[in-house]
C-alpha positions as CSV (number, residue, x, y, z in Angstrom):
1,M,-27.2,-49.7,-13.6
2,T,-28.1,-48.7,-17.3
3,V,-29.4,-45.3,-17.8
4,R,-31.4,-44.3,-20.4
5,K,-31.2,-41.2,-22.4
6,T,-34.1,-39.0,-23.5
7,D,-34.5,-35.8,-24.8
8,V,-38.5,-35.8,-23.1
9,L,-40.0,-37.6,-20.5
10,L,-43.7,-37.3,-20.2
11,V,-45.2,-38.4,-17.1
12,G,-48.3,-39.6,-17.3
13,G,-51.0,-41.1,-19.9
14,G,-53.5,-38.8,-20.1
15,V,-54.5,-36.1,-22.9
16,M,-51.6,-33.1,-21.6
17,S,-48.7,-35.4,-22.0
18,A,-50.4,-37.2,-24.9
19,T,-51.0,-33.4,-26.8
20,L,-47.4,-31.9,-25.9
21,G,-45.9,-35.3,-27.3
22,M,-47.8,-35.1,-30.7
23,M,-46.9,-31.3,-31.2
24,L,-42.9,-32.1,-29.9
25,R,-43.0,-34.6,-32.9
26,Q,-44.8,-32.5,-35.8
27,L,-42.2,-29.6,-34.4
28,D,-38.7,-31.8,-34.1
29,P,-39.8,-35.7,-35.3
30,S,-35.9,-36.6,-34.3
31,L,-36.3,-35.7,-30.6
32,K,-36.4,-39.2,-28.5
33,I,-39.7,-38.9,-26.2
34,T,-40.2,-41.1,-23.6
35,L,-44.1,-41.6,-22.2
36,V,-44.3,-43.1,-18.3
37,E,-47.5,-44.5,-17.4
38,R,-48.3,-46.0,-13.6
39,L,-51.3,-47.6,-14.8
40,D,-51.5,-50.7,-17.8
41,H,-52.7,-48.2,-20.3
42,V,-52.9,-45.0,-21.0
43,A,-56.2,-42.4,-20.4
44,H,-57.7,-44.1,-17.3
45,E,-57.4,-41.5,-14.7
46,S,-58.9,-37.9,-15.6
47,T,-58.7,-38.8,-18.9
48,D,-60.7,-41.3,-19.4
49,G,-64.5,-40.7,-20.5
50,W,-66.1,-41.8,-17.2
51,N,-64.1,-39.4,-15.5
52,N,-64.8,-36.2,-16.8
53,A,-67.7,-34.4,-17.9
54,G,-66.8,-34.6,-21.9
55,T,-67.7,-31.4,-22.5
56,G,-65.8,-29.3,-24.9
57,H,-65.3,-26.4,-22.9
58,A,-65.9,-23.3,-24.2
59,G,-67.7,-21.4,-22.2
60,Y,-71.2,-21.2,-24.4
61,C,-72.8,-22.8,-21.3
62,E,-71.0,-22.9,-18.1
63,L,-72.4,-20.5,-16.3
64,N,-69.5,-20.1,-13.3
65,Y,-67.5,-18.7,-15.9
66,T,-69.3,-15.6,-16.0
67,P,-69.5,-15.3,-12.4
68,E,-71.7,-12.5,-11.1
69,N,-70.3,-9.6,-9.0
70,P,-71.6,-8.1,-5.9
71,D,-72.9,-4.8,-7.8
72,G,-75.1,-6.9,-10.1
73,S,-72.2,-6.5,-13.0
74,I,-71.6,-9.8,-14.9
75,E,-67.8,-10.8,-15.9
76,I,-67.3,-12.2,-19.1
77,S,-63.4,-11.9,-19.7
78,R,-62.6,-15.8,-18.9
79,A,-65.7,-17.2,-20.9
80,L,-63.8,-15.1,-23.8
81,N,-60.3,-16.7,-23.0
82,I,-61.7,-20.2,-22.2
83,N,-63.8,-20.1,-25.7
84,A,-60.6,-18.6,-27.4
85,S,-58.5,-21.6,-26.1
86,F,-60.8,-24.0,-26.9
87,E,-61.2,-22.6,-30.9
88,V,-57.2,-23.2,-30.5
89,T,-57.2,-27.0,-29.4
90,L,-59.9,-27.3,-32.2
91,Q,-57.4,-26.0,-35.1
92,F,-54.8,-28.5,-33.7
93,W,-57.3,-31.6,-33.6
94,S,-58.2,-30.7,-37.2
95,W,-54.5,-30.3,-38.7
96,L,-54.4,-34.2,-37.1
97,V,-57.1,-35.3,-38.5
98,E,-56.6,-33.8,-41.8
99,H,-53.2,-35.8,-42.2
100,G,-54.3,-38.8,-40.6
101,A,-53.2,-38.6,-37.5
102,L,-56.5,-38.7,-35.8
103,P,-59.1,-41.4,-36.8
104,E,-62.2,-39.7,-38.3
105,P,-63.7,-36.9,-35.9
106,H,-67.0,-39.0,-35.0
107,N,-64.8,-41.4,-32.7
108,F,-63.6,-38.5,-30.4
109,I,-66.1,-35.6,-30.8
110,N,-69.6,-35.7,-31.9
111,N,-71.7,-32.4,-32.8
112,T,-73.9,-31.6,-29.0
113,P,-75.7,-28.2,-28.4
114,H,-74.7,-26.7,-25.5
115,K,-77.1,-25.2,-23.4
116,S,-77.9,-23.0,-20.3
117,F,-81.2,-23.5,-18.2
118,V,-82.3,-21.7,-15.5
119,W,-85.4,-21.2,-13.4
120,G,-87.0,-18.4,-11.1
121,E,-87.0,-14.6,-11.9
122,K,-83.3,-13.7,-10.5
123,D,-81.8,-16.4,-12.3
124,V,-83.6,-15.5,-15.8
125,E,-82.5,-11.9,-15.3
126,F,-78.7,-13.2,-15.1
127,L,-79.3,-15.6,-17.9
128,R,-80.4,-12.8,-19.7
129,K,-77.6,-10.2,-18.8
130,R,-75.1,-12.7,-19.9
131,H,-76.2,-13.3,-23.7
132,Q,-76.4,-9.7,-23.9
133,L,-72.8,-9.7,-23.2
134,L,-71.8,-12.8,-24.6
135,S,-73.5,-12.5,-28.0
136,N,-72.1,-8.9,-28.7
137,H,-68.8,-10.8,-28.8
138,H,-67.9,-12.3,-32.3
139,L,-66.7,-15.1,-30.3
140,F,-70.5,-15.9,-29.4
141,R,-72.3,-14.3,-32.2
142,D,-74.6,-17.1,-32.7
143,M,-75.5,-17.9,-28.9
144,E,-79.3,-17.7,-28.6
145,F,-82.0,-17.1,-25.7
146,S,-85.4,-17.6,-25.1
147,T,-87.6,-17.7,-22.6
148,D,-90.8,-18.6,-25.0
149,P,-92.0,-22.5,-23.2
150,A,-92.3,-24.1,-26.8
151,V,-88.9,-22.9,-28.1
152,L,-87.1,-24.4,-25.0
153,Q,-89.8,-27.2,-25.8
154,D,-87.9,-27.7,-29.2
155,W,-84.5,-27.1,-27.7
156,M,-84.8,-29.3,-24.8
157,P,-87.9,-31.8,-24.6
158,L,-86.9,-33.8,-21.6
159,V,-86.2,-31.0,-19.4
160,M,-90.1,-29.4,-20.5
161,R,-91.5,-32.3,-19.9
162,H,-94.5,-32.0,-17.7
163,R,-93.1,-28.7,-16.2
164,D,-94.6,-26.0,-14.2
165,P,-96.0,-24.0,-16.8
166,K,-95.5,-21.2,-14.1
167,Q,-92.5,-21.1,-13.1
168,P,-90.0,-18.4,-15.1
169,I,-87.6,-20.1,-17.6
170,A,-84.8,-19.0,-20.0
171,A,-82.4,-21.0,-21.6
172,T,-79.4,-20.4,-24.1
173,R,-77.9,-22.2,-26.8
174,V,-75.2,-22.6,-29.1
175,Q,-75.4,-25.0,-31.7
176,Y,-72.1,-26.2,-32.4
177,G,-70.9,-27.4,-29.0
178,A,-69.4,-30.5,-28.7
179,D,-68.9,-34.2,-26.8
180,V,-65.5,-35.2,-26.2
181,D,-64.4,-38.6,-25.1
182,F,-61.1,-37.5,-24.2
183,G,-60.2,-41.3,-23.4
184,S,-60.6,-42.0,-26.9
185,L,-58.7,-38.9,-28.2
186,T,-56.0,-39.8,-26.0
187,R,-55.0,-43.5,-26.9
188,S,-55.2,-42.6,-30.9
189,M,-52.6,-40.2,-30.4
190,V,-50.3,-42.7,-28.0
191,N,-51.1,-44.6,-31.0
192,D,-50.1,-42.7,-33.7
193,L,-46.9,-41.4,-31.6
194,S,-46.3,-45.5,-30.9
195,E,-45.8,-45.7,-34.7
196,H,-42.7,-43.0,-34.6
197,P,-39.3,-45.0,-33.8
198,N,-38.4,-42.4,-31.7
199,F,-41.4,-42.5,-29.6
200,D,-41.0,-45.3,-26.3
201,L,-44.2,-45.9,-23.9
202,K,-43.6,-47.5,-20.8
203,L,-47.0,-48.6,-19.0
204,S,-46.8,-49.8,-15.7
205,H,-44.0,-47.1,-14.5
206,S,-44.4,-44.8,-12.1
207,V,-41.8,-42.3,-11.1
208,H,-39.9,-42.6,-7.6
209,S,-37.6,-40.3,-8.0
210,L,-35.7,-37.2,-9.8
211,K,-33.2,-35.0,-9.8
212,Q,-31.6,-32.4,-11.4
213,T,-27.8,-33.0,-12.4
214,D,-25.1,-30.3,-12.2
215,E,-25.2,-30.5,-16.0
216,G,-29.0,-29.1,-16.0
217,R,-30.5,-32.5,-17.2
218,W,-33.1,-34.7,-15.0
219,K,-32.2,-38.0,-13.8
220,V,-35.5,-40.0,-12.9
221,V,-35.7,-43.2,-10.9
222,V,-39.0,-45.3,-12.6
223,I,-40.3,-48.2,-11.3
224,D,-41.2,-51.1,-13.3
225,E,-44.4,-52.6,-11.9
226,K,-44.4,-55.4,-13.5
227,A,-40.9,-56.5,-12.7
228,D,-40.5,-54.9,-9.7
229,A,-37.1,-53.5,-10.7
230,S,-36.0,-49.6,-10.9
231,K,-34.8,-47.9,-14.5
232,T,-32.9,-44.5,-14.4
233,Y,-33.5,-41.8,-17.0
234,D,-31.6,-38.9,-18.2
235,A,-34.2,-36.5,-19.4
236,G,-33.4,-33.2,-20.7
237,F,-36.9,-32.3,-20.0
238,V,-39.2,-33.8,-17.9
239,F,-43.0,-32.8,-18.1
240,L,-45.7,-34.1,-15.4
241,G,-49.0,-34.2,-16.6
242,A,-49.9,-36.8,-14.2
243,G,-53.5,-35.2,-13.1
244,G,-53.4,-35.4,-9.3
245,A,-50.2,-36.8,-8.9
246,A,-48.8,-33.7,-10.4
247,L,-48.8,-31.9,-7.6
248,P,-46.8,-34.3,-5.3
249,L,-44.0,-35.1,-8.5
250,L,-43.6,-31.7,-8.6
251,Q,-42.4,-31.1,-5.0
252,R,-40.5,-34.3,-5.2
253,S,-38.5,-31.9,-8.2
254,G,-37.4,-29.5,-5.2
255,I,-37.5,-26.6,-7.8
256,A,-37.9,-23.3,-6.4
257,E,-41.4,-22.8,-8.4
258,S,-43.4,-25.4,-6.5
259,R,-42.8,-23.8,-3.1
260,G,-45.8,-22.8,-1.8
261,Y,-48.2,-25.0,-3.8
262,G,-50.7,-27.3,-2.3
263,G,-53.7,-29.3,-3.2
264,F,-57.4,-29.6,-2.1
265,P,-58.6,-32.9,-3.5
266,V,-63.0,-33.0,-4.7
267,S,-64.4,-36.4,-5.7
268,G,-66.8,-36.9,-8.0
269,Q,-70.1,-39.2,-8.9
270,W,-72.1,-39.2,-11.7
271,L,-75.7,-40.4,-12.1
272,V,-76.2,-42.2,-15.7
273,C,-79.1,-43.4,-17.3
274,T,-78.3,-46.0,-20.6
275,K,-82.0,-46.7,-21.6
276,P,-81.8,-45.7,-25.4
277,E,-85.6,-45.1,-24.7
278,I,-84.7,-41.9,-22.6
279,V,-81.3,-41.9,-23.9
280,K,-82.7,-40.1,-27.8
281,Q,-85.2,-37.7,-26.2
282,H,-82.4,-35.5,-25.2
283,S,-79.3,-34.5,-27.7
284,S,-77.5,-31.8,-25.6
285,K,-75.4,-30.5,-22.8
286,V,-77.7,-28.4,-20.0
287,Y,-76.0,-26.5,-17.9
288,G,-77.9,-25.0,-14.8
289,K,-76.0,-22.7,-12.0
290,A,-74.5,-24.5,-9.0
291,P,-76.0,-24.4,-5.5
292,T,-75.0,-21.8,-3.3
293,G,-71.5,-23.0,-1.3
294,A,-70.7,-25.7,-3.9
295,P,-67.6,-25.4,-5.7
296,P,-67.5,-24.3,-9.5
297,M,-67.1,-27.8,-11.0
298,S,-69.7,-29.1,-9.5
299,V,-72.3,-27.0,-11.5
300,P,-75.3,-29.6,-12.4
301,H,-75.5,-30.4,-15.8
302,L,-77.8,-33.2,-18.0
303,D,-75.3,-34.5,-20.7
304,T,-75.5,-36.4,-24.0
305,R,-72.3,-38.0,-23.9
306,V,-70.8,-40.9,-26.5
307,I,-68.3,-42.4,-24.6
308,N,-66.2,-45.8,-26.1
309,G,-68.8,-45.1,-29.3
310,K,-71.9,-45.6,-27.0
311,P,-74.6,-43.3,-26.2
312,A,-75.3,-42.2,-22.7
313,L,-76.9,-39.4,-20.6
314,L,-75.1,-38.4,-17.1
315,F,-75.9,-36.1,-14.7
316,G,-74.5,-34.4,-12.0
317,P,-71.6,-33.8,-10.9
318,F,-72.4,-34.8,-7.5
319,A,-69.0,-33.6,-5.5
320,G,-67.6,-35.2,-2.5
321,F,-64.7,-34.8,0.0
322,T,-61.6,-37.1,-0.6
323,T,-58.3,-37.3,0.8
324,K,-57.0,-39.1,-2.5
325,F,-55.2,-37.6,-5.5
326,L,-56.4,-40.1,-8.1
327,K,-59.1,-42.1,-8.0
328,Q,-56.6,-45.0,-7.4
329,G,-54.6,-43.1,-5.2
330,S,-54.0,-43.4,-1.6
331,Y,-55.7,-42.3,1.1
332,M,-52.4,-40.8,2.3
333,D,-52.1,-38.3,-0.7
334,L,-53.4,-35.1,0.4
335,F,-51.3,-35.4,4.0
336,S,-48.2,-36.6,2.3
337,S,-48.2,-33.4,0.1
338,V,-47.9,-30.6,3.1
339,R,-45.0,-29.1,3.0
340,G,-43.2,-26.4,5.4
341,S,-43.5,-23.9,2.5
342,N,-47.0,-25.1,1.7
343,L,-48.3,-25.6,5.4
344,K,-49.7,-22.0,6.2
345,P,-51.2,-21.5,2.9
346,M,-53.1,-24.9,3.0
347,M,-54.2,-24.5,6.8
348,A,-55.5,-20.5,5.6
349,V,-57.9,-22.2,2.8
350,G,-59.2,-25.0,5.4
351,A,-60.1,-22.4,7.4
352,G,-61.3,-20.0,5.3
353,N,-63.7,-22.9,3.6
354,M,-65.2,-24.6,6.3
355,D,-68.8,-23.9,4.6
356,L,-67.4,-26.0,1.3
357,T,-65.4,-28.8,3.3
358,R,-69.1,-29.3,5.0
359,Y,-70.7,-28.9,1.6
360,L,-68.3,-31.8,0.3
361,I,-69.1,-34.4,2.8
362,G,-72.6,-33.6,2.8
363,E,-72.2,-34.4,-0.9
364,V,-70.6,-38.0,-0.2
365,F,-73.8,-38.9,2.5
366,Q,-76.7,-38.1,-0.1
367,S,-79.4,-40.6,-0.6
368,H,-79.9,-42.2,-4.1
369,K,-83.4,-40.4,-3.7
370,A,-82.3,-36.8,-3.1
371,R,-79.3,-37.2,-5.9
372,V,-82.6,-38.0,-8.5
373,E,-84.8,-34.8,-6.6
374,S,-81.9,-32.9,-7.9
375,L,-81.7,-34.3,-11.5
376,R,-85.4,-33.6,-11.4
377,N,-84.7,-30.0,-11.7
378,F,-83.7,-31.0,-15.5
379,F,-85.8,-33.9,-15.6
380,P,-89.3,-33.8,-13.9
381,D,-90.1,-37.6,-15.1
382,A,-86.8,-38.9,-14.1
383,K,-87.5,-42.0,-12.1
384,K,-85.2,-43.3,-9.9
385,D,-84.6,-47.0,-11.4
386,D,-83.5,-45.7,-14.8
387,W,-80.4,-44.3,-13.5
388,K,-77.5,-46.1,-11.6
389,L,-74.5,-44.0,-9.9
390,Q,-71.0,-44.1,-11.6
391,E,-67.8,-42.7,-9.8
392,A,-65.8,-40.0,-11.9
393,G,-62.4,-39.1,-11.2
394,K,-60.7,-37.0,-8.6
395,R,-59.9,-33.5,-9.2
396,V,-57.0,-31.6,-7.0
397,Q,-58.0,-28.1,-7.0
398,I,-54.6,-25.5,-7.0
399,I,-53.8,-24.2,-3.6
400,K,-51.2,-21.0,-3.6
401,K,-50.1,-17.9,-1.5
402,D,-51.8,-15.0,-2.0
403,P,-50.1,-11.5,-2.0
404,E,-50.1,-11.8,2.0
405,G,-48.6,-14.9,2.2
406,H,-51.6,-16.6,3.1
407,G,-53.0,-19.2,1.0
408,K,-56.2,-18.9,-1.7
409,L,-58.0,-21.6,-3.5
410,E,-57.8,-21.8,-7.4
411,F,-60.3,-23.3,-9.4
412,G,-58.6,-23.2,-12.8
413,T,-55.7,-24.6,-14.5
414,E,-52.1,-23.6,-13.9
415,I,-48.3,-24.5,-15.7
416,V,-45.9,-24.1,-13.0
417,A,-42.2,-24.3,-14.9
418,S,-38.5,-24.2,-13.8
419,R,-36.8,-20.8,-14.3
420,D,-34.3,-22.7,-16.8
421,G,-37.3,-24.5,-18.7
422,T,-36.1,-28.0,-18.0
423,L,-39.4,-29.1,-16.2
424,A,-43.2,-28.1,-16.2
425,A,-45.8,-29.4,-14.6
426,L,-49.8,-28.8,-15.2
427,L,-52.1,-28.3,-11.8
428,G,-55.4,-27.7,-11.5
429,A,-58.5,-28.7,-13.0
430,S,-61.5,-27.0,-15.3
431,P,-61.2,-26.2,-18.1
432,G,-58.6,-28.5,-18.1
433,A,-58.7,-30.8,-21.1
434,S,-60.8,-28.4,-23.6
435,T,-57.9,-26.2,-23.7
436,A,-55.0,-28.5,-23.6
437,V,-53.6,-27.2,-26.5
438,A,-53.2,-23.8,-25.5
439,A,-51.9,-24.9,-22.3
440,M,-48.7,-27.0,-24.5
441,V,-48.2,-24.0,-26.1
442,D,-47.7,-22.2,-23.0
443,V,-45.6,-25.1,-22.0
444,L,-43.5,-24.5,-25.7
445,E,-43.4,-21.0,-25.2
446,R,-41.6,-21.1,-21.2
447,C,-39.4,-24.3,-22.0
448,F,-38.1,-24.3,-25.4
449,P,-38.1,-20.3,-25.8
450,Q,-35.2,-20.2,-28.1
451,R,-36.2,-23.1,-30.7
452,I,-40.1,-22.0,-30.9
453,A,-38.7,-18.4,-31.8
454,S,-36.6,-20.1,-34.6
455,A,-38.1,-19.7,-37.9
456,E,-38.5,-23.0,-38.6
457,W,-40.7,-23.8,-35.4
458,Q,-43.0,-20.5,-36.2
459,A,-43.4,-21.9,-39.6
460,R,-44.6,-25.1,-38.4
461,M,-46.7,-23.8,-35.5
462,K,-48.0,-21.7,-37.9
463,E,-49.4,-25.1,-40.1
464,L,-50.6,-26.5,-36.6
465,I,-52.3,-23.7,-35.3
466,P,-52.8,-20.9,-38.1
467,S,-54.1,-18.6,-36.0
468,Y,-50.8,-19.2,-33.9
469,G,-49.2,-15.6,-32.2
470,Q,-52.6,-14.3,-32.6
471,S,-55.6,-13.5,-30.6
472,L,-58.9,-14.9,-31.4
473,V,-60.5,-13.0,-28.5
474,D,-59.5,-9.3,-30.6
475,D,-59.5,-10.6,-34.0
476,A,-63.4,-11.5,-35.4
477,D,-61.9,-11.7,-39.2
478,L,-59.8,-14.7,-38.1
479,L,-62.1,-16.2,-35.5
480,Q,-64.4,-16.4,-38.6
481,T,-61.6,-18.3,-40.6
482,T,-60.7,-20.4,-38.1
483,R,-63.8,-21.7,-36.9
484,E,-65.4,-22.4,-40.3
485,R,-62.6,-24.7,-41.1
486,T,-62.9,-26.9,-37.5
487,L,-66.3,-27.0,-37.7
488,N,-66.3,-29.1,-41.1
489,T,-63.5,-30.4,-40.4
490,L,-64.3,-32.0,-37.2
491,K,-68.0,-32.2,-38.5
492,L,-69.3,-29.9,-35.4
493,R,-72.5,-28.5,-37.3
494,K,-75.7,-30.0,-36.6
């Protein structure tokens, strides 16, 4: 059997693999990079425009990133870190646009103001306190707050139409928020990579097995689905960026760091309106508060979207229970992921989250009428015949051991890497794609420590990401300089 040698094997044709491939190509064009994707084209699972919120997650409008503590205080550290991570992503995209590696920005990113909207005295007070805390920090200095119905009418006319005037309401706004078509972005990156002679794209190829050799490299057996034949790759480094499939692939690798991890899959659905006369009346992303018992990624929002160049309005997401790890996966995915090392954490999470499970199952059986009633909290005049249901992607939330050896459910994104740095995997969901560049910088630092510490790579990283090695959370002047550039380059100013 012929063994194909490659320096880097990227598994999964989504935004994470494409981002890492693009970064490595800029750092060392001589690296031989192979990307394998089990479907017949890239960006068709979680990265596809219809399978995610398309929000450039920056903490501007997502209230779940600023949880309220039992004592009434509000924690903003996660919002600060997510905002800084998105700024890092914008810097890299800007460099790619400036150097012709990405097309004109409107092909994948568009200015879409980010707004939070709440009603009821308790939530209005929460939003007021949140705004006070965030706007005092330079990352959020441009955030506006209002309870004035006339101002809110100007900000979001569709949301305010025929609303009860006696209802307490409040909103915040950041004008330079972004809607991102991660599918188009990823396809553009892969197209650019494909022009390089050291890049090899293998579609309709799925990983059958992976095993580390005595020399520290990886022997990866891949099935060519169309030819019904297997191929073997000898890879120096493997990245598992396969969305929900990353967990089972990580388990197959057998690395010690994979032990104890499990997955909690969640499905999703959107209500979609494409009627031009309605779509043109709303030009922002308006996020509310999640219902009691809902998972954080189920924060309801009414979004302006541009997917494959076509405008639409989306409302949701409506979460649901599933045992699939991918939209085009198997109902056995959850069960086949159970191992001796993760059985206890998974059972503990299952027993401790029965309310969440019941909530998700209830979401599955909601009627169209009930979903439209939820929509009317954001669009009082919504008519059910103007909206259709669209399946979103699957998300596999992380289950991991807590300090007591039990299990805890994580709603975030995490890199798991082998101690020797020859394999890394990305697990989890939101903020996910929006922080892809920051996540892949983490991979580079953990898996290529000697090379990234070299003067050559350090200088190159500063070109790709001017703030590299510095803190945007702590340095207001640096933030102002980098943000000014990205807003102009990516045309995100209103």
